[in-house]
C-alpha positions in Angstrom: 28.2 27.2 23.8 25.9 30.0 24.8 22.3 29.3 25.7 21.0 31.2 22.6 23.1 29.1 20.3 22.2 25.7 22.0 18.4 26.6 22.3 18.3 26.0 26.0 17.5 28.0 29.2 19.8 28.0 32.3 20.7 24.5 33.2 20.7 24.6 36.9 18.7 23.4 38.8 17.2 21.4 35.9 20.0 18.9 35.5 23.5 18.9 37.0 24.8 17.0 34.1 23.2 19.4 31.6 26.4 20.9 30.4 27.5 17.3 29.3 24.2 16.0 28.1 22.8 19.0 26.3 25.6 19.3 23.7 25.1 15.5 23.0 21.4 16.0 22.6 22.1 19.0 20.3 24.0 16.7 17.9 21.3 14.1 17.6 19.8 13.8 14.1 16.3 13.4 15.6 14.4 16.7 16.4 14.0 16.8 20.1 12.5 19.2 22.6 12.5 19.0 26.5 9.7 20.5 28.4 8.9 21.0 32.1 5.6 19.7 33.7 3.7 22.8 32.6 4.7 22.4 29.0 7.4 25.2 29.0 10.2 24.6 26.5 13.6 24.1 28.4 15.7 22.9 25.4 15.4 22.0 21.8 18.3 20.6 19.7 19.8 21.6 16.4 17.5 19.3 14.4 14.5 20.9 15.9 15.8 24.4 15.3 16.5 23.6 11.7 13.0 22.2 11.5 11.3 25.1 13.0 13.6 28.1 12.7 10.9 30.5 13.8 10.6 28.8 17.2 11.9 30.5 20.3 12.8 28.7 23.5 11.5 29.7 26.9 7.8 29.7 25.9 5.1 27.1 26.0 4.7 24.2 23.6 1.2 25.6 22.7 2.8 28.8 21.3 5.9 27.3 19.8 4.4 24.3 18.2 0.7 24.7 18.1 0.2 21.8 15.6 2.0 19.4 17.9 0.2 20.6 21.0 -3.1 20.0 19.2 -2.1 16.5 18.1 -1.2 15.6 21.7 -4.6 17.1 22.8 -2.7 19.2 25.3 -1.9 16.1 27.4 1.9 16.0 27.9 1.9 13.7 30.9 0.9 10.5 29.2 3.8 8.8 27.2 2.7 7.7 23.8 3.3 8.0 20.0 0.9 9.9 17.8 0.9 10.8 14.1 0.5 14.3 12.8 0.1 15.7 9.3 0.6 19.4 8.9 1.1 21.9 6.0 4.3 24.0 5.9 3.9 26.3 2.9 3.3 24.1 -0.2 4.6 20.9 1.6 2.6 18.3 3.4 4.6 16.8 6.3 3.9 13.6 7.9 5.5 13.3 11.4 5.6 10.9 14.3 5.5 12.5 17.8 6.9 10.4 20.7 6.2 11.7 24.2 8.2 10.2 27.1 9.0 11.1 30.7 12.5 11.8 32.0 13.8 12.6 35.5 13.9 16.2 34.6 10.5 16.5 32.9 9.1 15.6 29.5 10.9 14.7 26.2 9.2 15.1 22.9 10.9 13.7 19.8 9.7 14.4 16.2 10.5 11.9 13.5 9.8 13.0 9.9 7.8 10.2 8.2 7.0 12.1 5.0 9.3 9.9 2.8 8.0 6.7 4.4 4.4 7.7 3.9 5.0 8.7 0.3 6.8 5.4 -0.3 3.9 3.5 1.3 1.5 5.4 -0.9 3.5 4.6 -3.9 3.6 1.0 -3.0 -0.1 1.0 -2.4 -0.6 2.6 -5.8 1.6 0.0 -7.5 -0.3 -2.8 -5.8 -3.6 -1.3 -6.9 -2.4 -0.7 -10.5 -1.1 -4.3 -10.6 -4.6 -5.6 -9.5 -6.2 -3.1 -12.0 -3.9 -4.5 -14.8 -5.4 -8.0 -14.0 -8.9 -6.5 -14.7 -8.0 -4.9 -18.1 -8.4 -7.9 -20.1 -12.1 -8.0 -19.1 -12.5 -4.2 -19.4 -11.8 -4.2 -23.1 -14.7 -6.9 -23.7 -17.0 -5.3 -21.3 -16.6 -1.7 -22.7 -16.6 -2.9 -26.3 -20.1 -4.5 -26.0 -22.0 -1.3 -25.1 -19.9 0.7 -27.5 -20.8 -1.6 -30.4 -24.5 -1.4 -29.4 -24.2 2.4 -29.4 -22.5 2.4 -32.8 -25.1 0.0 -34.3 -28.0 2.1 -33.0 -26.6 5.3 -34.4 -26.1 3.6 -37.7 -29.8 2.4 -37.7 -31.1 5.8 -36.8 -28.9 7.5 -39.5 -30.1 5.1 -42.2 -33.7 5.9 -41.7 -35.5 8.9 -43.0 -38.5 10.4 -41.2 -37.8 8.4 -38.0 -40.8 8.4 -35.8 -40.7 9.9 -32.3 -41.3 6.5 -30.8 -38.4 4.8 -32.7 -36.1 7.8 -31.9 -37.0 7.7 -28.2 -36.3 3.9 -28.0 -33.0 4.4 -29.8 -31.8 7.2 -27.6 -32.8 5.3 -24.5 -30.7 2.4 -25.7 -27.8 4.7 -26.3 -28.1 6.3 -22.9 -28.3 2.9 -21.2 -25.1 1.7 -22.8 -23.3 4.9 -22.1 -24.3 4.6 -18.5 -22.8 1.2 -18.3 -19.5 2.4 -19.7 -19.4 5.3 -17.3 -20.2 2.9 -14.3 -17.3 0.6 -15.3 -14.8 3.5 -15.7 -16.0 5.2 -12.5 -15.5 2.1 -10.4 -12.1 1.3 -11.9 -11.0 4.9 -11.3 -12.1 4.9 -7.7 -10.2 1.7 -7.1 -7.0 2.8 -8.8 -6.8 6.1 -7.0 -5.0 6.3 -3.7 -3.7 9.4 -1.9 -0.9 10.0 0.7 -3.5 9.8 3.5 -1.9 7.5 6.1 -3.8 4.4 7.3 -5.4 4.9 10.7 -7.9 3.4 13.1 -11.3 2.8 11.4 -14.3 1.9 13.5 -16.2 -1.0 12.0 -19.4 0.3 13.6 -19.0 3.7 12.0 -18.2 2.1 8.6 -21.4 0.0 8.9 -23.4 3.1 9.7 -22.1 5.0 6.8 -22.6 2.1 4.4 -26.2 1.6 5.5 -26.8 5.3 5.0 -25.5 5.0 1.4 -27.7 2.0 0.8 -30.8 3.9 1.8 -30.1 6.4 -1.0 -29.9 3.5 -3.6 -32.7 2.3 -5.7 -32.7 -1.1 -4.0 -32.0 -0.3 -0.4 -34.8 1.9 0.7 -37.0 -0.9 2.2 -34.4 -3.6 3.0 -34.0 -4.3 6.7 -30.5 -4.2 8.1 -29.9 -5.5 11.7 -26.4 -5.0 13.0 -24.8 -6.3 16.3 -21.9 -3.9 16.7 -18.9 -3.7 18.9 -17.5 -0.3 19.8 -13.9 -1.7 20.3 -13.7 -3.3 16.9 -11.3 -1.2 14.9 -9.0 -1.9 12.0 -6.1 -0.2 10.3 -7.3 1.2 6.9 -7.6 4.4 4.9 -10.8 6.5 5.2 -13.7 5.0 3.2 -12.0 1.6 2.4 -14.1 -0.5 4.8 -17.2 1.5 4.1 -16.8 0.8 0.4 -16.5 -3.0 0.9 -19.5 -3.1 3.3 -21.6 -1.0 0.9 -20.8 -3.3 -2.0 -22.0 -6.4 -0.1 -25.1 -4.6 1.2 -26.0 -3.4 -2.3 -25.5 -6.9 -3.9 -27.7 -8.4 -1.2 -30.4 -5.8 -1.7 -30.4 -6.4 -5.5 -30.5 -10.1 -5.0 -33.6 -9.8 -2.8 -35.2 -7.3 -5.3 -35.4 -4.6 -2.7 -37.2 -6.6 0.0 -35.9 -8.9 2.7 -33.4 -8.5 5.6 -29.7 -8.5 6.2 -28.1 -9.7 9.4 -24.7 -8.3 10.3 -22.4 -8.8 13.3 -18.8 -8.1 14.3 -16.7 -10.1 16.7 -13.1 -10.2 18.1 -11.3 -13.5 18.7 -8.7 -14.1 21.4 -6.0 -12.3 19.3 -8.6 -9.4 18.8 -8.7 -10.2 15.1 -11.9 -8.7 13.7 -14.5 -10.8 12.0 -17.4 -9.2 10.2 -20.4 -11.3 9.0 -23.1 -10.2 6.6 -25.9 -12.6 5.8 -29.1 -12.0 3.9 -32.3 -14.1 3.5 -32.3 -13.9 -0.4 -31.9 -16.7 -2.8 -28.3 -17.3 -2.0 -25.4 -18.1 -4.4 -25.7 -21.0 -6.8 -23.2 -23.6 -6.1 -21.7 -23.4 -9.6 -21.1 -19.6 -9.0 -19.4 -19.8 -5.5 -16.0 -20.0 -7.1 -16.6 -17.0 -9.3 -18.2 -14.5 -6.9 -14.9 -12.3 -6.7 -14.0 -12.7 -10.4 -13.9 -9.4 -12.2 -16.9 -8.7 -14.4 -18.7 -11.9 -13.3 -22.3 -11.0 -12.6 -25.7 -12.8 -12.4 -27.7 -9.6 -12.6 -29.7 -8.9 -15.7 -30.6 -5.7 -17.5 -27.3 -4.0 -16.9 -27.9 -3.7 -13.2 -24.3 -4.4 -12.2 -20.8 -4.2 -13.6 -19.5 -7.3 -11.9 -16.7 -5.1 -10.3 -18.1 -4.3 -6.8 -17.1 -7.6 -5.2 -14.0 -8.0 -7.1 -12.7 -4.6 -6.0 -13.9 -5.3 -2.4 -11.8 -8.5 -2.4 -8.7 -6.6 -3.5 -9.2 -3.9 -0.8 -9.5 -6.5 2.0 -6.5 -8.3 0.6 -4.6 -5.0 0.7 -5.5 -4.5 4.3 -4.1 -7.9 5.2 -7.4 -9.7 5.6 -9.4 -12.3 3.9 -12.9 -12.3 2.4 -15.1 -15.3 1.8 -18.5 -15.9 0.3 -20.9 -18.8 0.9 -24.5 -19.7 1.9 -26.1 -19.7 5.3 -27.6 -22.9 6.9 -31.1 -21.5 6.3 -30.3 -20.2 2.8 -29.2 -16.7 1.7 -25.8 -15.5 0.9 -23.2 -15.0 3.7 -20.0 -13.0 3.4 -17.3 -13.0 6.1 -14.4 -10.6 6.4 -11.5 -11.2 8.7 -9.1 -8.2 9.4 -6.1 -7.7 11.7 -7.0 -5.3 14.5 -5.7 -1.7 14.9 -3.2 -1.7 17.7 -2.0 1.4 19.5 1.7 1.9 19.1 
C-alpha cells in the first residue's frame, strides 16, 4: 500500500512496526489521526479520510482540521476528551475528540456523536412533552376563563349604543388584561416544551445566579429587592444553556412578588463530600402557608391575586430540575420566609 493511499508519511524512524500497525489502524471504523509533538500529521486512517476528503497529510493539525485544533485550544500534550460541534454544509455534526499519548507521539480519535445527540434531544423532547401533557388538563380551564371574560366584555360593549369613553376604556383594559394572561400561559408552556439539539455541558451556578439576578432587576418587582449570594466558583452542573438560570429566576421572582417588591433574599451554594451541588434560596417574606406546602409545584396553583402569576413558573422549574437528575424542595425557614433547596449532581470531566 503506497503512502498516498494509506494517508501516511514515511514510516521510519517513526515506528519500526509501522508497516504492520498502520494497515490495521487504516481498517478501524473510528476516525483516527497520528501527530508528532509539534502537531504535524503523520498518519490518518480510512475513516478519517472519508470524513475529511479535503485533508492532506504532512501538514499541521491547525491547517488540516482547524475546528478540532480550536476545540483542543491548541494544546495537544494533555490527554483528554472534548466535545465539538461544527457545521459541514447544511449538516450540524456533534463529535467527541479523544487525545492520548503514544510512544510515537500523539493520537487523536474522532467519534461521531451526532446520532446520539439527536437521540438524546428527541428523548428530552419526549420527556418534556409528557410533562407538558400533564399540564394540559389545567391549561383548558386556565385559558377558558380569560377567553370567557373577553367574550362577555365584547358582547356587553356591542350591546350598548353610545358607549362612553370611560366605559369603553374600562372594557378595553379588561380585554387587554385577559389577553395578556392567555399570552403569558402560552409563552411559558412554549418555552418549556422547546428543546434544541444543544448538548448539555458544564454550567456555572455562580454565572446562572448572576444572570437570574440581572433579569430580576428588569422585572416590576425586583428593582429594590436585596439579593445576597454566597457563591462557589467550582460549583458546576451538567445542563443546557439557560435551564438553571430559568429555575433560579422563577424562584427569585416569586420571592420578590411575595414580599411586594421589598425585602431580602439570601442565597448560597455548597458541595457535599460527593461534590453534589446544593443551592439554597431563602427570603424574609411571609413564607408559605402550611396548607399550601404540598401544592407549591402543582401546575396553575398560585396564591397571587390580580392576575400577577400563571402558576406555571415553579411547576416548570420543578420539571427542569427533575430532568437534570436533581431534586427541588420548598419549605419555610426557622425565622419565617420561604426557602427553596435545589440538589443537583455535579458536572464531572470525562
